[in-house]
Structure formats: structure tokens, C-alpha cells
KOLPA-118469 format. One record per atom (N, C-alpha, C, O): residue in one letter; x, y negated, z negated. Coordinates in steps of 0.05 Angstrom, whole numbers, plus 5000, padded with zeros to 4 digits. Example, Ala and Ser with C-alpha at 12.3 -4.5 7.8 and 13.67 -1.06 7.14 Angstrom:
a526451144844 a524650904844 a526450664844 a528550664831 s525750454858 s527350214857 s525849994843 s526849774839 
This chain:
m501950234999 m499649954999 m501449694997 m502849604978 k501149635011 k502849325025 k501549165000 k499249164992 k504548974987 k502648794969 k502748504985 k504948434993 l500548324990 l500348095002 l501847934983 l500947924960 v504647774990 v505147514975 v504847244994 v505347185018 v503547104967 v502646824972 v504346694971 v505646714950 k505446484990 k507646314988 k506645974979 k505345834995 k507145914961 k506445634947 k507245464975 k508445524996 f506345274968 f505445104989 f507844824963 f507144734942 d510444774977 d511944504957 d512044334979 d513244355000 a509644094963 a510643844977 a512143704968 a512043474976 s514243804947 s516943604941 s518543484965 s519143244969 t519343814985 t521243735008 t519143545031 t520343405048 l517843545031 l516443345048 l516443155040 l517042975056 i515743085011 i515742805010 i517842635005 i518242395008 s519442874992 s523142745000 s524542725021 s526942695022 n522942745038 n524042745080 n522142525088 n522642405109 l520142465076 l518042195086 l519741935073 l520541745086 l520041965044 l522341785031 l523441705050 l522741495059 i526141865064 i527941875075 i528141675103 i529841525113 v525541765108 v524041725139 v523541425138 v524741265154 a521741325116 a521441075110 a523440845098 a523240605098 a525441015090 a527640825080 a529640745098 a531340575095 a529340895119 a530640825142 a530240635161 a531640455171 v527840715163 v525740465179 v525640175156 v526639945161 a524940215143 a524939925135 a528239775129 a528439535125 a531540005130 a533039885135 a533139785166 a534339575172 s532139925184 s532639885202 s531839615217 s533239485231 a528839565207 a526539325214 a528139045221 a527438875236 p529739065210 p530838625203 p533638655239 p534638475252 m534139035244 m534938985265 m533338855292 m533538675308 l531039175282 l529839155311 l527538915314 l526338845334 l527438825287 l524338635292 l525538325299 l524138155310 g527638295293 g529338035295 g528437795283 g528937785258 e527037565295 e526437355290 e522637415286 e521137235280 r521637655291 r519737635290 r518937825262 r516737925262 l520337865245 l519837945228 l519937675205 l519137745183 v520537495206 v519937225198 v516337115194 v514637055177 l516537155225 l513637195225 l511337325210 l509537255195 i512537615223 i510837795213 i511037765176 i508937775163 a513437745164 a512937665134 a511037385125 a509337395106 s511437135143 s510336975135 s507136965141 s505536855126 g506637105164 g503137215156 g502737325133 g501537225114 a504137635137 a502937745105 a502737535075 a500937515058 v504837435077 v505437215055 v502137045057 v500437105041 r501636875073 r499936685078 r496736755080 r494836605076 q496637065086 q493537325075 q494137375051 q492237465038 g496037355040 g496137465012 g494937224985 g493637224965 a496237064998 a494936734985 a492736704995 a491836524981 i490836775011 i488536675016 i486636925005 i484436884994 l487737135008 l485537404988 l486737234961 l484837194946 l488437154953 l489437054924 l486336834919 l484536874902 q486536634937 q484236494933 q481936474935 q480336334925 e481836684952 e478736784952 e477836964936 e475737084940 f480137034906 f478737254894 f478137024874 f475936984864 s480536854868 s480136594844 s476636404851 s474836344835 v477036354879 v474136264873 v471936444852 v470736404831 s472336724874 s469936894860 s469636904837 s467536854825 l472036984826 l472637024799 l470936794780 l468836824766 q472536554783 q471436344767 q467836254780 q467236034772 k465636394796 k463936394800 k462336584787 k459936544781 l463636804783 l463237014764 l463436934734 l461437004721 l465536804719 l465536704691 l463636444693 l462936374671 s463236364704 s461436064700 s458436144705 s456735964703 
């Protein structure tokens, strides 16, 4: 009679590899994007400020 062996899925190696790839992409972003990286970052900061302002206004309305 054969025994069935169930192999456990080990996600730690997959996660480790994904982190390595993400770090490599993040490190190469300035070289690949160049001047566009500044535009992307400033746009993200601008959108974050808008969201924070909208949240602040809605919080003030909720508390008043």
C-alpha cells in the first residue's frame, strides 16, 4: 500500500523572492524614470495632501 505524502506549501521563499524583486525595481526606478520620477512623486504628494484635506474637512463636519 502506498502512502500519500502531502507537501506543505512554503510561502516564505516566495515572499522572500518577491521582496528581492521589489527592492531591485525600487532601486532601479530613478535610473529608469529619470525626471519623470520627480513628477510622479510630486503628483503623489499632491494627491495625498488633497485626501488629507478632505479627511480633515469631513472630520470637522462630523465632530461639529
